[in-house]
C-alpha positions, 0 to 999 in steps of 0.5 A: 759880357764886360759887365760879367767880368766886372762883377767878380764870381764868388759863392759868398756874394750872397751870404745871408745874415739873420739874427735868431728869434728872441726866445733863442737869445740869452737874456738878462745878462749883465755884460761887463762894462770894463773898458778893454777892447777884447771881444768879451765872449768866447764860444765852442760847440758846447758852450757860450762864455760871456764876461759879466759885471761882478761885484768884488772880483771878476766873473764870467758866465758859461752857458750850455748852448741850448740854455737860451731864454732868461738867465736867472740872476743866481745862475752860477758863474766862474768867479775865482779872479779878484779883479775884472776878467779882461779876456777869455779863450776856449781851448781848441783841443778840449771843449770843457777847458777855458782860460781867463786873463784878469786885472788881478795879473793872473791867468786861470785855466778852468775845467767846466763840467760836461753839462755846465755849471750847477754851482759857481766855480771858484777853483781853477785847475791851475793859476798861472802867475808871472805877469806884473800888471793886468793880463788883457790877452789869452790865446791857446796854441792852435795845434799843440796841446796845453800851450797857452799864450798870455800878454799883459800890460807889463808889455810881456808875452808869456807862453805856458805849458798848462800841463805843468803850470810852468812859464816856459817862454817869457818875451818881456823885452820886445814891446815898449808899449801896450800890446793890443792883440796877439795872433798865432799863425796856422801851425803855431810856429809864429805869432804876430802882435799889434802894439800901441807904438803902431808897430806890427811885429812877427815873432818866432817865440821859441827862438825869441826873435823878431822875424819882421816888423812894420812901423806905422802900420796904420798912422792913426793913434787908435788901437790896431789889430793884426791876425795871421791868415792861412797862407801866412799873410797878415791882415790888419785893421787900424786908423788913418791919420784922419781917423778913418778906419782902415784895413790892410793886407801884408806879406811878412817877407816884405813889409815895406808896402801893403798888398792892399789898403782900404779906407772904410769909414770914420766911425771910432769903434775898434774893428775886431777881425774874425777869420775863417781859414776854410773860406778865406772870409774875414768878418769885421765887427766894430765895437759899438757898431751895429753891423758886421762887414765881410770880405773875401781874401783872394790872390787876385787884385784888389785881394780884399773883396768886399762882400756885404754888410749885415746890419741890425739896430743895436750896437754890439758890446762884444762878439763871439765867433763859433768854430766851424765844427759847431755850425749846422752844415744842413742849413749851409751855415758858414758862420755864427756870431754871438753878439753882446748887447748891454743885457743879452747875447744874440746869436746871428747866423750867416748862411749861403742860400742853396736849393739842394739838401745835399752836403755842400762840400765846396762850402765845407772843406775839411776843417780843424778838428778837436785833436791836438797835432802835437804835445806841449813838450814836442812844440817847445822842443821845436816841432811844428804841425798843421791842424788835424782836419776833420770832415763835416760831411755828417756833422760834428759829434762832440766826443768825450773830453779828457780832464785837464790834469796839471802835474806840477814839477817839483823844481828840486828834481830838475837837475839842469842838463848841460846846454839843453835847449831849455836853458835858452828859455829863461823861465822864472824858476823858484826853488823851495823846500818841499816841506815849505811848499806843503805848508804853503799849499795847506795854508792856501787851502785854508785861506781859500776855504775861509774866503769861500765861506765868507763869500757865502755868508755875504751872499746870504746876508744880502739875500736875507736883507732883500727878503726882509725888504720884500716882507716889509713891502708886503706887510705895508 
C-alpha cells in the first residue's frame, strides 16, 4: 500500500511515443541553417510549414499534411522576404493564413491556397513594417481575430491589426536586451516574455505596463523560455549558474520564489517547451537533443511531475506541434510532433494505449476550436474572451476558411476623436497625399513585377546551365 502511494496515479504515465515509417516522412528538405532559437516549423490540421535554406532571400515550404515522401527540389515555396525567415506561426482562426518574421525587419502575412501551393508565393496579403531590426518572433492572439504580435531584435514588441495592416500597440521601452520568446495567456489579456537580461516580464499590452517581473529567473547566461499555462501560472526553462538545464514553475502574483524548480542535465541545447492546456502536459524538446521529455503539471507537490522520455537517434533541428484538433482521436493520439532533421521532417506520434475503441472523453476534454471569440477591434477596446471550445468526439472536420482581406485605412479620413482610448496607443502614423500614395503603389507594383521577372530569368539561366552540363556529360 505504501508503494502505491509513492507512485502517483496518472493516465499519462504510459504515454507511448513512436516515429512514423519512412514513407510518411517529408524527405529531401533543406532545413534552414540560420542560428536562431525558434522552432523552424509550424503545423495545423491542413499543412506543415518548414523554414528552409534559400539563396538570396528567405523562404519556407508549405506542404499539405498528406504530401509525404520525397519533396522535389522545384517544389514551390513562400519566398517574399529579402532576408532569412526566422519564425513562422499559423493563424489559430484560419488554417490557410500564416505569418512570418524575417531578418529583413518585416512581418508578412500569407494566404495559402486551399490545396497547397502550385506556384511559388511571392505576394503576401500584407507586409507589416515597423521594426528597425530583424524580427525573430511572431505569435497570433489566441482568441481575437487578426491580432498578431511580433518581437524584433530592436527589443520592441508590436501588436498589429492584420485586418487593417496597422500597428496599434508598440511596446518599445520595456526590454533592454534581446527578447527570447513571447507567450500569450489563455484569453490573450496578458503576455509574458523571457529576455537576455535574465528577466521574465508579465505585461498588460493594452495598458502598456509591466504587471510583474522576476530578475534572474534562471542564473545562467544561456537563452530562457517562458510560457503561460492555462491556470495563469508561468513555466520557464533556462540554465543554472553551473550551466545545468532547469525548469521552473512560477505564480505571477508572487514571483519571489518559484513554486517548483528542477535541475535536468548539463546539455547545452535550448529547451523549447510545448504545452497542451487540455491535459496540462508540457513537452520539452531541446535543440540538438534527440529526445522529448514530458511532464504533467498538477496542484500537488512537486507540481511538475516527470512522466517519461521519448528517445531517438537523430538530433532535432526544430520541432512543430500539432494543435489538438489535428490529432487522430480514434488512435488515442494526445500529441503529434514534426521533428526536423538536416534533410527531412519526421512526424512523431504520442498515444495513450487503451483497450477500448470508444471515444476516450477523459483524454479529450473540449478543446480550442478554429472560431475567434472576439474581433480585433473589440480586443483593442479592452474586451477579453476565452477560446471557443469544440468537442472532438466525432473527430475534427476542417470547415471552409474565409479569405483574409486587408482593408488599409486611408489615414487622412481618420479625424482624431478627443481623448479616445486609441489616442493612448502610440502607433506610428504616416500621413500622405492620396495621389502620392497611388503613385507609390503603382511604382511598387512595377518594381515587384520586375523583380519577379528577374528572378524567373535567373532561375531559368541556372536551369539552362545545369541542363547543358548534363548534356556535356552524356556527350562525353
